[in-house]
N, C-alpha and C positions, 0 to 999 in steps of 0.2 A: 503492499500499497504506499502511496507516493506520500510524504507528509514534508512538507515548506519546517522547519525547525521556527521555532516564538523567534521574531527578528523584534526589537527597539521600535520604537518611533521617535517621533517627532518633538512629547512630552515629556517634560525631563520636572515633577512640581512646578509646574510657574514657571521655566526657565522661554516656556515657548510666547511669555506675552502677558498666558493664562493662567488663570489661578486657581490654583482647586480650592473645589468646591465643599469638597468632600471623599467619600471610601469611591477607587474608581467602580466604573459598571465598567458590568465582566459582559457580550457577548458570545454565544455561540449559536449553532446556527445546522442543521442536517437538511442537501438539498436530494432531493431525489428527480432523476431524469424520467421521461416514461420509456423513450427506446436511446439502445445504442447509435442510437444516429446522428445524436446529438452531444455523444460524449466532447468528441474533439472538439468543436462550436463551445461547449462550455468551459470547459480544460482554459482552450488559449485566454478567451475574457474572463478566467475565473484570476492568472498571471498575471491583466495589461487590468484589472482588478485592484491586485493583492501590493500591484505595485503605486497607485496608488493609495489607498490604502493607507501604506508603511509614510506613504508622502503629505497626509491628512494631522491639520494642526485635530491637535487634542488625542490622540495614536497613544495608550501607552506600550502595545506588542499586539502583534497577533502569530496569528501560524491558520493555514492550510492542511488539507490532509483530503486524500481523495481514493477511492474504491471505482478506477472507473469501470471494470469491466463487470460492476455490482448497481454502477447510473448515481453511485454518491458521492458527495462533496462535504463538504464540513469545514466553519470557517468560527474561530476563535478569535477574537478578540478586546482587548483591553482599553477603556475612552475614563482620560479624565471626569468627563461630566457625559448627562445626555445630552445634549448643545452640542456635542463634536460629533456627539454619534447620528443625529439628526441633520445636519449638516452636513455629512459627507455621501449621505441616503441621500439626497436633495442633489448629490456634485457631482454629475458625468466625469468617466463612462460608468464610476455602476449604476444613477440614477435611469439612464438610458437603456443598458446590460436586460438591471429586473428588466424592463415591458417587452424586449425584445422574446427574451426567454418561455415570459411566465407560460403562454400557450405552449412547450416543451416539458412542461416541470407534470411530476407524477402528484409531491409533494413535499410540505419542502415543514418545519421544527425551528422554535427558537426563540430562546431562555435567557431572564437578563436575570444580571443577580449584582449584587454589590458585594465583593473585596478590600480587600484591606490588600494596602501596594504590599508593605512584605511577603504577598500572598502571593505576587504576581514571580513569572510568572506562570495560571493555571498550568495544570497537567491538561494532558486530553484524556484522561482517565474520570480529571473533577467532568468535562464536559456532558464527554462521553453518558456520564450516571445523571448528568442533573438534564441533557436532554433524553433520553431513557424516562426518564419521569414528567418528564412536560410532557410526551405523545400517550406516554398511558393515561396522563388528565383530561389532554384532547378527547382525546379514545371514547370513554366513557361519558365523556358530557356532549358524546355526538349519535 
């Protein structure tokens, strides 16, 4: 399973001009595609977006994980605050890619939580446990 290991972002406790407003916001996602035909495009776009993530103001760190033959991709990132994550989400190429890829998506699970700075980087075991818990909650409520 290809994994891009945790890479630090641009935010360093306010050194990027933004003051920390509280504990970091962690976001993890599991993204599943409908077809193997969509994997090459998704994979290439994910690398482009990862470069965007790494330059995004307010990013503390990020990692990607992929199981292309299972049509499944994961993201894991930590942000200075919700505003930094929201700004990234609204900015191209991420925003445009999300709109373009949506028809080929089978399902997605997202989970958000606050962590302490000394807990970074978050492990993939922790992220995948939280994603599994979230997926189970969503299944029960459907």
